[in-house]
C-alpha positions as CSV (number, residue, x, y, z in Angstrom):
1,D,23.8,4.1,-79.2
2,V,20.6,5.0,-79.8
3,N,19.2,3.8,-83.6
4,F,16.2,5.4,-85.3
5,N,14.9,3.5,-88.5
6,M,12.1,3.7,-91.0
7,L,9.3,1.2,-91.6
8,D,7.4,0.0,-94.5
9,T,4.3,-1.0,-92.8
10,T,2.5,-1.2,-97.0
11,E,2.8,-3.9,-96.9
12,G,1.3,-6.0,-94.5
13,G,1.0,-4.2,-91.7
14,L,3.0,-2.6,-88.5
15,L,3.1,-6.6,-87.4
16,K,4.7,-7.9,-90.2
17,S,7.0,-5.4,-90.5
18,V,8.7,-5.6,-87.1
19,E,8.6,-9.3,-87.3
20,Q,10.4,-9.3,-90.6
21,L,13.0,-6.5,-88.7
22,L,13.4,-8.8,-85.8
23,S,13.9,-12.4,-87.6
24,D,15.5,-11.3,-91.0
25,I,18.2,-8.9,-89.7
26,F,18.5,-8.5,-85.8
27,I,18.5,-12.2,-84.9
28,P,20.7,-13.3,-87.7
29,T,23.1,-10.3,-86.9
30,L,23.5,-10.9,-82.9
31,R,24.3,-14.7,-84.2
32,K,26.6,-14.1,-85.9
33,M,28.3,-11.7,-83.8
34,N,31.7,-12.8,-81.9
35,H,32.5,-9.4,-80.4
36,G,30.6,-6.1,-78.6
37,W,29.2,-8.4,-76.3
38,G,30.3,-6.8,-73.3
39,E,31.0,-9.4,-70.1
40,L,29.0,-11.5,-72.0
41,A,32.0,-12.2,-74.4
42,S,33.1,-15.4,-71.6
43,P,31.8,-18.6,-72.9
44,Q,30.2,-18.7,-69.7
45,A,27.7,-16.4,-71.2
46,Q,26.9,-18.6,-73.9
47,A,23.9,-19.6,-72.1
48,V,22.5,-15.8,-71.5
49,K,23.1,-15.5,-74.8
50,Q,21.1,-18.0,-76.4
51,E,18.4,-17.1,-74.0
52,F,17.9,-13.4,-75.5
53,I,18.5,-14.9,-78.5
54,S,15.6,-17.4,-78.1
55,S,13.9,-14.8,-76.1
56,L,13.2,-12.7,-79.4
57,E,12.5,-16.0,-81.8
58,S,9.9,-16.3,-79.1
59,F,8.5,-12.5,-79.2
60,V,8.9,-13.1,-83.3
61,S,6.8,-16.1,-83.2
62,V,4.3,-14.4,-81.2
63,L,4.0,-11.9,-83.6
64,A,3.5,-14.3,-86.4
65,G,0.5,-15.4,-84.5
66,A,-1.0,-12.3,-83.8
67,Q,-0.9,-11.5,-87.6
68,E,-2.6,-14.8,-88.2
69,S,-5.1,-14.5,-85.9
70,L,-6.2,-11.0,-87.9
71,Q,-5.9,-12.6,-91.2
72,E,-8.2,-15.5,-89.5
73,K,-10.7,-13.5,-87.9
74,V,-14.8,-14.0,-89.0
75,T,-16.5,-10.4,-90.1
76,L,-20.5,-10.9,-89.7
77,K,-21.5,-9.7,-93.4
78,E,-23.9,-6.4,-93.1
79,C,-27.6,-7.1,-93.7
80,D,-28.0,-6.1,-96.6
81,T,-31.7,-7.1,-97.2
82,F,-33.3,-4.8,-94.6
83,D,-31.3,-1.3,-92.4
84,L,-31.3,-2.8,-89.2
85,R,-30.6,1.4,-87.9
86,V,-33.9,1.9,-88.0
87,L,-34.5,-0.8,-85.5
88,K,-34.0,0.9,-82.4
89,G,-36.0,-0.5,-79.5
90,P,-38.7,-2.8,-78.7
91,S,-41.8,-1.2,-80.0
92,D,-39.4,-1.1,-83.5
93,Y,-39.1,-5.2,-83.0
94,M,-42.8,-5.5,-82.6
95,A,-43.7,-3.3,-85.3
96,A,-41.1,-5.8,-87.5
97,A,-42.1,-8.9,-86.5
98,S,-45.6,-8.0,-87.2
99,S,-44.6,-7.6,-90.9
100,T,-44.3,-10.6,-93.2
101,E,-42.0,-9.3,-95.7
102,T,-39.2,-7.8,-93.0
103,T,-39.5,-10.9,-91.2
104,E,-38.5,-12.5,-94.1
105,K,-36.2,-9.9,-95.0
106,I,-34.4,-10.3,-91.5
107,E,-34.4,-14.1,-91.5
108,A,-32.0,-14.2,-94.9
109,C,-29.5,-11.9,-92.8
110,M,-29.5,-14.1,-90.0
111,K,-28.7,-17.5,-92.5
112,V,-25.7,-15.5,-93.8
113,W,-24.2,-15.1,-90.3
114,I,-25.5,-19.0,-89.7
115,K,-24.2,-20.1,-92.8
116,Q,-20.9,-18.5,-91.9
117,I,-20.8,-19.1,-88.1
118,E,-21.8,-22.9,-89.3
119,Q,-18.3,-22.7,-91.9
120,V,-16.1,-21.1,-88.9
121,L,-17.6,-24.5,-86.3
122,A,-17.1,-26.4,-89.3
123,E,-13.5,-25.8,-89.9
124,S,-12.4,-25.6,-86.1
125,D,-13.9,-29.0,-86.3
126,Q,-12.0,-30.6,-88.9
127,L,-8.4,-32.6,-88.3
128,R,-5.7,-29.7,-87.9
129,K,-2.9,-29.9,-90.7
130,E,0.8,-29.7,-89.4
131,A,3.8,-29.8,-90.2
132,D,5.2,-32.6,-88.6
133,D,8.2,-31.2,-86.9
134,L,5.9,-29.2,-84.6
135,G,7.3,-27.9,-81.6
136,P,5.3,-27.5,-78.5
137,R,5.1,-23.7,-78.7
138,A,3.3,-24.1,-82.3
139,E,0.3,-25.8,-80.0
140,L,0.0,-23.0,-77.6
141,D,-0.2,-20.3,-81.1
142,H,-2.8,-22.6,-82.6
143,W,-5.3,-22.5,-79.6
144,K,-4.4,-18.6,-79.2
145,R,-5.4,-17.9,-82.5
146,R,-8.5,-20.1,-82.1
147,M,-9.3,-18.2,-78.7
148,S,-8.5,-15.1,-80.4
149,R,-11.4,-16.2,-83.8
150,F,-14.1,-17.0,-81.9
151,N,-13.6,-14.4,-79.2
152,Y,-14.3,-11.9,-81.8
153,L,-16.9,-14.0,-83.0
154,L,-18.7,-13.8,-79.8
155,D,-17.3,-10.1,-79.3
156,Q,-20.3,-9.9,-82.2
157,L,-22.4,-11.5,-81.9
158,K,-23.1,-9.2,-78.7
159,S,-23.1,-6.0,-81.2
160,P,-26.5,-3.6,-81.4
161,D,-27.4,-5.0,-85.1
162,V,-27.2,-9.0,-84.0
163,K,-29.4,-8.3,-80.8
164,A,-31.8,-6.0,-83.0
165,V,-32.1,-9.2,-85.5
166,L,-32.5,-11.7,-82.8
167,G,-35.0,-9.3,-81.4
168,V,-37.2,-8.9,-84.2
169,L,-37.3,-13.2,-85.1
170,L,-38.0,-13.4,-81.6
171,M,-40.8,-11.8,-81.1
172,A,-42.2,-12.8,-84.5
173,K,-41.3,-16.9,-83.4
174,S,-38.9,-17.4,-85.7
175,K,-37.7,-21.3,-86.5
176,L,-33.9,-19.4,-87.0
177,I,-34.0,-19.3,-83.1
178,K,-33.8,-22.2,-82.2
179,L,-30.4,-23.0,-85.1
180,W,-28.9,-19.9,-83.4
181,R,-29.1,-20.7,-80.0
182,E,-27.5,-23.8,-80.4
183,L,-24.5,-22.0,-83.0
184,D,-24.3,-19.4,-80.0
185,T,-24.1,-22.7,-77.4
186,R,-21.2,-24.4,-80.0
187,I,-19.1,-20.4,-80.0
188,T,-19.2,-20.2,-76.5
189,D,-17.8,-24.0,-75.6
190,A,-15.4,-23.5,-78.4
191,A,-14.1,-20.0,-77.5
192,N,-14.2,-21.7,-73.6
193,E,-12.4,-25.1,-74.7
194,A,-9.7,-22.3,-76.3
195,K,-9.2,-20.1,-73.8
196,D,-8.9,-22.9,-70.9
197,N,-6.7,-24.5,-72.8
198,V,-4.4,-21.4,-73.5
199,K,-4.7,-20.7,-69.5
200,Y,-3.0,-24.3,-68.8
201,L,-0.9,-24.2,-72.3
202,Y,0.4,-21.0,-71.1
203,S,1.8,-22.9,-67.7
204,L,3.5,-25.3,-69.8
205,E,5.6,-23.2,-71.8
206,K,8.2,-21.8,-69.2
207,F,8.4,-26.2,-68.9
208,C,9.4,-26.4,-72.3
209,D,11.6,-23.3,-72.7
210,P,14.1,-26.0,-72.3
211,L,13.0,-27.6,-75.3
212,Y,14.3,-24.6,-77.5
213,N,17.0,-22.9,-75.4
214,S,19.4,-25.9,-73.7
215,D,22.0,-28.9,-75.7
216,P,20.0,-32.5,-74.8
217,V,22.6,-32.7,-72.3
218,S,21.2,-30.3,-69.9
219,M,17.5,-31.1,-71.4
220,V,17.7,-34.0,-69.3
221,D,17.2,-31.9,-66.2
222,A,14.6,-30.5,-67.4
223,I,12.3,-33.8,-68.6
224,P,10.4,-34.7,-64.8
225,G,9.0,-31.3,-64.2
226,L,7.7,-31.7,-68.3
227,I,6.5,-34.2,-68.1
228,N,4.8,-33.4,-64.2
229,A,3.1,-30.3,-66.0
230,I,1.7,-32.3,-68.7
231,R,0.8,-35.3,-66.2
232,M,-1.6,-32.1,-64.3
233,I,-3.0,-30.7,-67.2
234,H,-3.9,-34.2,-68.4
235,S,-5.4,-34.6,-64.8
236,I,-7.2,-31.2,-64.1
237,S,-8.2,-29.3,-67.8
238,R,-11.4,-29.9,-68.4
239,Y,-11.2,-29.8,-72.2
240,Y,-7.4,-30.4,-73.1
241,N,-8.1,-33.9,-71.3
242,T,-8.5,-36.4,-74.5
243,S,-6.0,-38.9,-75.2
244,E,-6.0,-37.0,-78.8
245,K,-4.7,-33.8,-77.2
246,I,-1.9,-35.1,-75.0
247,T,-0.9,-37.7,-77.3
248,S,-0.2,-34.7,-79.7
249,L,1.0,-32.6,-77.3
250,F,3.4,-35.5,-76.1
251,V,4.8,-35.7,-80.4
252,K,5.2,-32.1,-80.7
253,V,7.6,-32.1,-77.1
254,T,9.3,-35.2,-79.4
255,N,9.6,-33.0,-82.6
256,Q,11.3,-30.0,-80.9
257,M,13.9,-32.9,-79.1
258,I,14.8,-33.8,-82.4
259,T,15.2,-30.7,-83.7
260,A,17.3,-29.7,-80.7
261,C,19.7,-32.9,-81.3
262,K,19.9,-32.0,-84.8
263,A,20.9,-28.1,-84.2
264,Y,22.6,-29.8,-81.4
265,I,25.1,-31.8,-84.0
266,T,25.5,-29.4,-86.2
267,N,26.0,-26.2,-84.1
268,N,23.0,-25.2,-85.6
269,G,23.5,-25.8,-89.0
270,S,26.3,-24.7,-90.1
271,N,28.6,-27.7,-89.5
272,S,28.3,-31.3,-91.3
273,I,28.7,-33.9,-89.2
274,W,32.9,-34.0,-91.5
275,D,33.4,-30.5,-90.8
276,Q,34.0,-31.6,-86.9
277,P,36.5,-33.6,-85.3
278,Q,34.4,-37.5,-85.0
279,Q,34.8,-38.0,-81.2
280,V,33.0,-34.6,-81.1
281,V,30.0,-35.5,-83.2
282,A,29.8,-39.3,-81.6
283,D,29.7,-37.6,-78.0
284,K,27.4,-35.4,-78.6
285,I,25.0,-38.3,-80.6
286,K,24.9,-40.3,-77.7
287,A,24.1,-37.2,-75.4
288,A,21.4,-37.5,-78.3
289,I,20.1,-41.0,-77.6
290,H,20.8,-40.5,-73.8
291,L,18.4,-37.6,-74.6
292,N,15.7,-40.1,-75.9
293,Q,16.2,-43.1,-72.9
294,E,15.9,-40.9,-70.4
295,Y,12.9,-39.1,-72.0
296,Q,11.0,-42.8,-72.4
297,R,12.3,-43.7,-69.3
298,Y,10.7,-41.1,-67.0
299,F,7.0,-41.2,-69.3
300,H,7.3,-45.2,-67.8
301,K,8.5,-43.9,-64.5
302,T,5.3,-41.7,-64.5
303,K,3.5,-44.3,-65.9
304,E,3.6,-46.7,-63.4
305,K,3.1,-44.0,-60.5
306,L,-0.3,-43.6,-62.0
307,E,-1.4,-47.2,-62.5
308,Q,-0.8,-47.0,-59.0
309,T,-3.4,-44.4,-58.0
310,P,-6.0,-46.2,-60.3
311,S,-8.7,-43.2,-59.1
312,E,-6.7,-40.9,-61.3
313,R,-6.2,-40.4,-65.2
314,Q,-3.4,-42.6,-66.5
315,F,-1.2,-42.5,-69.0
316,D,-3.1,-45.1,-71.9
317,F,-1.3,-42.9,-74.8
318,S,0.1,-44.5,-77.8
319,E,4.3,-45.4,-76.7
320,M,4.7,-45.9,-80.9
321,Y,3.1,-42.4,-81.7
322,I,4.8,-40.2,-79.1
323,F,8.1,-41.9,-79.4
324,G,8.1,-43.8,-83.1
325,K,10.0,-41.1,-84.2
326,F,12.3,-40.8,-82.1
327,D,13.1,-44.3,-81.8
328,T,13.7,-44.0,-85.6
329,F,15.8,-40.5,-85.4
330,Q,18.2,-42.5,-82.4
331,R,18.7,-45.8,-85.2
332,R,19.9,-43.6,-88.0
333,L,22.4,-41.4,-85.1
334,N,23.4,-45.2,-84.2
335,K,23.6,-46.3,-87.8
336,I,26.2,-43.0,-87.5
337,L,27.4,-44.3,-84.5
338,E,28.7,-47.6,-86.2
339,M,29.8,-45.9,-89.0
340,F,32.0,-44.2,-87.3
341,E,33.2,-47.1,-85.2
342,T,33.9,-48.9,-88.6
343,M,35.9,-46.0,-89.8
344,S,37.9,-45.5,-86.4
345,T,38.7,-49.3,-86.6
346,Y,40.0,-49.9,-90.5
347,S,41.5,-45.6,-90.1
348,A,44.7,-48.0,-87.9
349,L,45.4,-49.5,-91.8
350,Q,46.7,-45.9,-93.1
351,D,49.2,-46.1,-89.3
352,S,50.6,-49.9,-89.9
353,K,53.6,-50.7,-91.5
354,I,52.2,-53.7,-92.4
355,E,54.6,-54.4,-95.7
356,G,51.5,-55.1,-98.5
357,L,48.4,-53.2,-96.7
358,E,49.1,-49.7,-98.1
359,T,46.6,-51.2,-101.3
360,M,44.1,-51.9,-99.2
361,A,44.1,-48.8,-97.0
362,T,43.6,-46.7,-100.2
363,R,40.6,-48.4,-100.9
364,F,38.9,-47.9,-97.1
365,Q,39.6,-44.0,-97.8
366,A,37.7,-44.5,-101.5
367,I,34.8,-46.4,-99.8
368,V,35.2,-43.2,-96.8
369,L,35.6,-41.0,-99.2
370,N,32.2,-41.9,-101.6
371,M,30.0,-41.7,-98.2
372,K,30.8,-38.6,-97.4
373,K,30.1,-36.9,-100.6
374,K,26.4,-37.3,-100.0
375,H,24.7,-34.2,-100.3
376,Y,21.7,-35.3,-98.0
377,S,21.5,-34.8,-94.5
378,F,22.7,-38.0,-92.7
379,L,20.7,-36.2,-89.3
380,D,17.2,-36.4,-91.8
381,Q,15.6,-40.0,-90.4
382,R,13.4,-39.7,-93.2
383,R,15.2,-40.1,-95.4
384,T,15.7,-43.0,-97.0
385,D,19.3,-42.6,-99.1
386,F,21.0,-42.8,-96.1
387,D,20.0,-46.2,-95.5
388,V,20.4,-47.5,-98.8
389,D,24.1,-45.9,-99.0
390,Y,25.0,-47.2,-95.4
391,E,23.8,-51.1,-96.6
392,E,26.3,-49.8,-99.7
393,F,28.9,-48.8,-96.6
394,C,28.6,-51.8,-94.9
395,K,29.0,-54.2,-98.2
396,S,31.8,-52.7,-99.1
397,T,33.7,-52.0,-95.3
398,S,32.9,-56.7,-95.4
399,E,34.5,-56.5,-98.9
400,L,37.6,-55.0,-97.1
401,H,37.6,-56.8,-94.3
402,N,38.0,-60.4,-95.7
403,Q,40.6,-59.2,-98.1
404,L,42.2,-58.6,-94.9
405,K,41.8,-62.0,-93.3
406,S,42.8,-63.3,-97.0
407,F,45.8,-60.9,-96.3
408,M,46.1,-62.4,-93.6
409,D,46.6,-65.5,-93.9
410,S,48.9,-65.7,-96.6
411,T,51.6,-63.7,-94.4
412,F,51.8,-66.4,-92.0
413,E,51.5,-69.2,-94.6
414,K,55.2,-67.8,-95.7
415,I,56.4,-68.0,-91.6
416,Q,57.7,-70.9,-90.7
417,N,60.1,-69.0,-87.6
418,T,57.5,-69.2,-84.1
419,E,58.7,-65.7,-82.3
420,R,59.0,-64.4,-86.1
421,A,55.1,-65.4,-86.6
422,L,54.1,-64.7,-83.1
423,N,55.9,-60.9,-83.9
424,V,53.9,-60.5,-87.3
425,L,50.4,-61.2,-85.1
426,K,51.0,-58.8,-82.7
427,K,51.2,-56.5,-85.2
428,F,47.9,-57.5,-87.1
429,E,46.9,-57.4,-83.7
430,R,47.5,-53.7,-82.9
431,L,45.2,-52.9,-85.6
432,G,42.4,-53.5,-83.4
433,I,40.5,-55.0,-86.0
434,P,37.8,-57.6,-84.7
435,D,37.0,-60.7,-86.1
436,L,40.4,-61.1,-88.2
437,G,40.7,-64.8,-86.7
438,I,44.0,-63.8,-84.3
439,D,42.5,-66.2,-81.8
440,E,42.7,-68.8,-84.1
441,K,46.0,-68.0,-85.6
442,Y,47.8,-68.1,-82.6
443,Q,45.9,-71.4,-81.9
444,R,47.8,-73.0,-84.7
445,I,50.7,-71.1,-83.8
446,L,51.1,-72.6,-80.4
447,Q,50.8,-76.2,-82.4
448,N,54.2,-75.1,-84.2
449,Y,55.4,-74.0,-81.3
450,G,54.7,-77.8,-79.1
451,R,56.7,-79.2,-82.1
452,D,59.7,-76.2,-82.0
453,I,60.1,-77.0,-77.6
454,E,60.5,-80.9,-79.4
455,M,62.9,-79.4,-81.9
456,V,64.8,-77.8,-79.1
457,S,64.9,-81.3,-76.7
458,R,66.3,-83.2,-79.6
459,I,68.9,-80.7,-80.6
460,Y,70.1,-80.8,-76.5
461,M,70.1,-84.7,-76.7
462,K,72.2,-84.6,-79.5
463,Q,74.5,-82.4,-79.0
464,K,74.8,-82.0,-74.8
465,L,78.0,-83.8,-74.6
466,D,80.0,-81.8,-77.7
467,P,77.5,-78.6,-78.4
468,P,78.7,-76.3,-81.1
469,I,80.6,-73.2,-80.0
470,D,81.4,-69.5,-81.6
471,R,85.3,-69.6,-82.5
472,D,85.1,-66.2,-80.8
473,L,83.7,-68.2,-77.6
474,P,85.9,-69.5,-74.5
475,P,84.7,-73.5,-74.1
476,V,82.9,-73.0,-70.9
477,A,80.9,-69.1,-72.3
478,G,80.4,-71.2,-75.4
479,Q,79.1,-74.0,-73.9
480,I,76.2,-72.1,-71.5
481,T,75.5,-69.5,-74.9
482,W,74.5,-72.5,-76.7
483,A,72.0,-73.8,-74.2
484,R,71.1,-69.8,-73.7
485,Q,70.6,-69.6,-77.4
486,L,67.8,-72.9,-77.2
487,Y,66.6,-72.0,-74.5
488,S,65.8,-68.0,-76.3
489,R,64.2,-70.2,-78.9
490,I,61.3,-71.5,-76.7
491,Q,61.6,-68.6,-74.0
492,G,60.8,-65.7,-76.4
493,P,57.6,-67.2,-78.0
494,M,56.6,-68.5,-74.7
495,D,56.4,-64.0,-73.1
496,L,54.6,-63.6,-75.7
497,F,52.5,-66.3,-75.3
498,Q,51.6,-65.5,-72.0
499,Q,50.3,-61.5,-73.1
500,H,47.6,-63.8,-74.3
501,P,46.1,-65.9,-70.9
502,G,43.5,-67.0,-73.1
503,V,45.5,-69.0,-75.7
504,L,47.5,-71.1,-72.8
505,S,43.9,-72.5,-71.0
506,T,43.3,-75.4,-74.1
507,P,43.8,-79.0,-72.9
508,E,46.5,-79.0,-76.5
509,A,48.1,-75.6,-74.3
510,K,48.6,-77.1,-71.0
511,R,50.7,-80.4,-72.5
512,I,52.3,-77.8,-74.0
513,I,53.5,-75.9,-71.1
514,R,54.5,-78.7,-69.5
515,N,57.2,-79.3,-72.3
516,F,58.2,-76.6,-72.3
517,N,58.6,-76.4,-68.8
518,R,60.3,-79.5,-68.9
519,V,62.4,-78.1,-71.5
520,A,63.1,-75.6,-69.6
521,R,65.1,-77.1,-66.6
522,I,66.8,-79.7,-68.6
523,L,68.4,-76.2,-70.0
524,L,68.3,-73.9,-66.8
525,E,70.3,-77.4,-65.5
526,F,72.8,-77.6,-68.3
527,E,73.6,-73.7,-67.4
528,M,74.2,-74.6,-63.7
529,L,76.1,-77.4,-64.1
530,Y,78.5,-76.4,-66.7
531,H,79.2,-72.6,-64.1
532,H,79.2,-74.2,-61.3
533,S,82.2,-76.4,-62.5
534,W,83.9,-73.5,-64.2
535,M,83.4,-71.1,-60.6
536,K,85.6,-74.1,-59.0
537,K,88.0,-74.8,-62.1
538,M,89.0,-71.0,-61.5
539,E,90.3,-71.7,-58.5
540,H,93.0,-74.0,-59.9
541,A,94.0,-71.3,-62.5
542,R,95.7,-69.6,-59.2
543,V,98.4,-71.8,-59.3
544,G,99.4,-70.6,-63.3
545,L,100.0,-66.9,-61.4
546,Q,102.8,-68.2,-58.3
547,A,105.0,-70.1,-62.0
548,S,108.0,-68.5,-62.5
549,L,107.8,-65.7,-64.8
550,L,110.5,-67.5,-67.6
551,V,111.2,-71.2,-68.5
552,R,114.7,-72.9,-69.9
553,S,113.9,-75.0,-72.4
554,P,116.2,-78.4,-70.8
555,E,117.2,-79.8,-73.8
556,T,118.4,-76.3,-76.1
557,G,118.7,-74.0,-72.7
558,E,116.4,-71.3,-75.0
559,L,114.3,-69.1,-73.3
560,F,110.7,-68.8,-72.7
561,V,107.6,-67.2,-71.4
562,N,106.3,-69.6,-68.8
563,F,102.6,-67.9,-68.5
564,D,100.2,-70.7,-68.9
565,P,97.5,-69.9,-71.7
566,E,94.2,-71.0,-69.4
567,I,95.0,-67.7,-67.5
568,L,94.3,-66.2,-70.9
569,T,91.1,-68.4,-71.3
570,Q,89.7,-67.6,-68.0
571,I,89.7,-64.1,-68.3
572,R,87.8,-64.3,-71.2
573,E,85.3,-66.9,-69.4
574,A,85.3,-63.9,-66.8
575,N,84.3,-61.4,-69.4
576,C,81.9,-63.5,-71.3
577,M,80.2,-64.9,-67.7
578,R,79.9,-61.2,-66.4
579,R,78.2,-59.6,-69.7
580,M,75.9,-63.3,-69.2
581,N,74.8,-61.4,-65.7
582,L,76.5,-65.0,-63.9
583,E,78.8,-64.8,-61.0
584,I,82.4,-64.9,-61.3
585,P,84.5,-66.0,-58.2
586,P,87.0,-63.2,-56.2
587,F,89.5,-64.7,-58.0
588,A,87.7,-64.2,-61.1
589,A,87.4,-60.5,-60.2
590,L,91.0,-60.3,-59.7
591,L,92.0,-61.6,-62.8
592,Q,89.5,-59.1,-64.6
593,Q,90.8,-56.7,-62.6
594,K,94.4,-57.6,-63.8
595,Q,94.4,-58.5,-67.3
596,D,95.3,-54.9,-68.7
597,T,98.8,-56.3,-66.2
598,L,99.1,-59.5,-67.4
599,K,99.2,-58.6,-71.1
600,K,101.7,-56.2,-70.7
601,N,104.1,-57.4,-69.2
602,Y,103.5,-61.0,-71.0
603,N,104.5,-58.6,-74.2
604,K,107.2,-57.4,-72.7
605,L,109.2,-60.2,-72.0
606,Q,108.1,-62.1,-75.2
607,L,110.0,-58.8,-76.2
608,M,112.6,-58.9,-73.9
609,L,113.1,-62.6,-75.2
610,S,113.3,-61.1,-78.8
611,E,115.7,-59.0,-77.7
612,N,118.1,-60.8,-76.1
613,T,118.0,-63.0,-78.9
614,R,119.0,-60.3,-81.3
615,V,121.8,-58.7,-79.3
616,R,123.6,-62.1,-78.3
617,A,123.4,-62.7,-82.2
618,K,126.4,-59.4,-82.3
619,I,128.8,-61.9,-80.3
620,Q,131.1,-62.9,-83.2
621,S,133.1,-66.1,-82.1
622,A,136.1,-64.5,-81.7
623,F,135.2,-62.1,-79.1
624,E,133.6,-64.1,-77.5
625,Q,136.0,-64.0,-74.5
626,L,135.8,-60.3,-74.8
627,A,131.9,-60.6,-74.5
628,M,131.6,-62.6,-71.6
629,P,131.4,-60.3,-68.7
630,H,128.5,-58.4,-70.2
631,V,126.9,-61.6,-71.5
632,T,127.8,-62.5,-67.2
633,K,126.0,-59.5,-66.0
634,V,123.1,-60.2,-69.0
635,D,122.2,-63.7,-67.9
636,E,122.2,-62.3,-63.7
637,A,119.8,-59.4,-64.5
638,I,117.6,-62.2,-66.4
639,Q,118.2,-64.8,-63.6
640,P,115.6,-63.8,-61.0
641,G,112.3,-64.7,-63.9
642,L,113.3,-68.3,-64.1
643,T,114.0,-68.7,-60.1
644,S,112.7,-65.9,-57.8
645,L,109.4,-63.5,-60.1
646,N,105.9,-64.8,-60.6
647,W,102.9,-63.4,-62.3
648,T,101.7,-61.8,-58.8
649,S,105.8,-59.9,-58.5
650,L,105.2,-56.5,-58.0
651,N,108.6,-55.2,-59.5
652,I,109.0,-56.9,-62.5
653,D,109.1,-53.5,-64.5
654,K,111.9,-53.2,-62.0
655,Y,113.3,-56.4,-63.1
656,L,112.5,-55.7,-67.3
657,S,113.8,-52.4,-66.5
658,R,117.2,-54.4,-65.0
659,I,117.6,-56.3,-68.2
660,D,117.2,-53.7,-70.8
661,K,119.9,-52.1,-69.2
662,T,122.3,-54.9,-69.4
663,L,120.5,-55.5,-73.2
664,V,121.6,-52.1,-73.8
665,D,125.2,-51.8,-72.8
666,L,126.1,-55.3,-74.2
667,E,124.9,-53.5,-77.4
668,L,126.9,-50.6,-77.1
669,L,130.2,-53.3,-76.4
670,M,129.8,-55.0,-79.4
671,D,129.0,-52.2,-82.1
672,R,131.6,-50.9,-80.6
673,V,133.7,-53.8,-81.3
674,N,132.8,-54.4,-84.5
675,D,133.2,-50.9,-85.6
676,L,136.9,-50.5,-84.8
677,V,137.5,-54.5,-86.7
678,E,135.8,-52.6,-89.4
679,F,138.6,-49.5,-89.7
680,R,141.6,-51.9,-89.9
681,I,140.3,-53.8,-92.2
682,D,139.9,-50.8,-94.5
683,A,143.0,-49.1,-93.8
684,V,145.1,-53.1,-94.6
685,L,143.3,-52.8,-97.7
686,Q,143.6,-49.4,-98.8
687,E,147.7,-50.8,-98.5
688,M,147.4,-53.7,-100.7
689,S,145.0,-51.3,-103.2
690,G,148.2,-49.9,-104.9
691,S,149.9,-53.4,-105.7
692,T,149.2,-55.1,-109.8
693,L,148.5,-58.7,-108.8
694,C,148.4,-59.9,-104.9
695,V,149.1,-64.4,-105.0
696,L,147.0,-66.0,-101.8
697,P,148.1,-69.1,-100.9
698,E,146.6,-71.7,-102.4
699,D,144.5,-69.3,-104.3
700,E,144.8,-68.3,-108.1
701,P,146.8,-64.8,-108.4
702,V,143.9,-62.3,-108.3
703,T,144.3,-58.3,-109.4
704,C,144.4,-56.0,-106.0
705,E,142.1,-54.5,-107.1
706,E,139.4,-57.7,-106.7
707,F,140.9,-59.1,-103.5
708,V,139.6,-55.3,-102.1
709,Q,136.7,-55.4,-103.7
710,T,136.0,-58.7,-102.7
711,T,136.9,-58.8,-98.8
712,R,135.2,-55.0,-98.3
């Protein structure tokens, strides 16, 4: 696209109009453009875009400098006391010089010019009033303007009017000639100085470009070339080799570095330090600090190198004047980093699950919010407001820290259990807040832990012969569990202490460790002793499985299930041992595998005996002889359980099935007999129910109806 527009040059002229067009319209627009850059739209091409915009800004600076040069030019006044146009040659000069009146008029004209020139020279000798944040390009602009001013003045000294005045006064041997020649020499020297300085500063410009076009990270690489270029100017320049000028140049380099650091940290002023992720800002600040360190390091390196060559000009500059501002800026950055670190440290209060910290977390949020609400620039090292607010911030966080320590102290005063105290202390430690007295708390808990070990030792000595056992545990497993519970009371805290080796390095800790090892060894030996004893005892339980299934009481003849209760106990022991990850013998593993079968057979035998008792109860004495063959079958079916079958037999189910069949047959016989007897009684009673009176032997007469009801 081709764009045409019109410039209004009525105010300031063409240069000013072009400068305003670029600085007020084009450059801001280019900075805000996010699209339309073509291949330069990729993040990798950002440097190219930035360099292009920087070159535009540099051109704008050139336009501004040219405009200032035009405004500062000095034009010698026209001679209003004599018409210099009549002086066309030496003859005219001679005629004018012979006339006293004419000479006086021409001298009056030269006096005006001398006064103008003296004013220009006086202004150039005055101290420059500059902003305290100007960069090295401003130095070049200054000498360019000065060169333009003196060159323009020199051009006027070579004009026909000035030559004519000089010609007349020379012939008239005027006293002003001597003064004029001195001024001419001074102007020539000033112009030569400006020209020479501009030449060398132009050679420095490419080394200064990174100060304007790059960030502090990449700017570090440009420092050696920049300092070496300044060293060369200091060594070979005719005019720009004084300590004052080089120091001023270094100060401007420092100014531009600080300006670049501020722009880098704030994204060219678009974001404050609070609008960006804290870690991103911290990294940028560290890059700025590193730039200052490398800047000074290479300066000192160059200075030391020059000291080894005394014939060269030395770097005898005021380092305080050159680096003082950057050091002040670095101290401000360090304070911001410390503030960030404090905020990051105490932000853990918001995420903590410790009950009671909510009020302190809220208070810290208020402290941070109060700091963020400040309206000044935190990066402006000249603002002392920050230092006052920073001290207040540190004071508030210190008070909060003391409150947190008091809260932690009161929390631990309420905790008596060592392991719980260690777990709570671990929560405070995870906050990551320094100087809370964590190590002192560990030492206090360690002392309490030493007393816990002694108490566990006393409990063991008192209860080891008859330890308390939970009701749902078998004897041996219960004793081992008791020992393990005692062991866990001292092992759990010791595991936590071992995560902090420094806690266990004191002489008092060594004594506690020895006591712990002694008690732990005793408890482990207790466990091993009872475990080995149980493994040997388990083999005796094998005899119980060889016993017959049933046994008959010699006194009453009653049948009982002959199952050794010790077997169930050993099964429970084996289950507990396995849960405790202890070794169990092969026979115990076999019992575990068969425990369901053993329990099922035991329950079936118990049910069979109860059924046997129930069915035999149906046999009335009148029918005992009748039921004898069937009863004998039942006894024969039961007999193997008294003699040949044991708890390892494989045909117990068949055995129980045979008994069930004989019992069913016996019960069926008894039910049929009882039904038949009841039927006959009903028939007899039916016949008797028609009679009025029934007389029974040796009884009172009753009605037949009463007799029938009673009989039924």
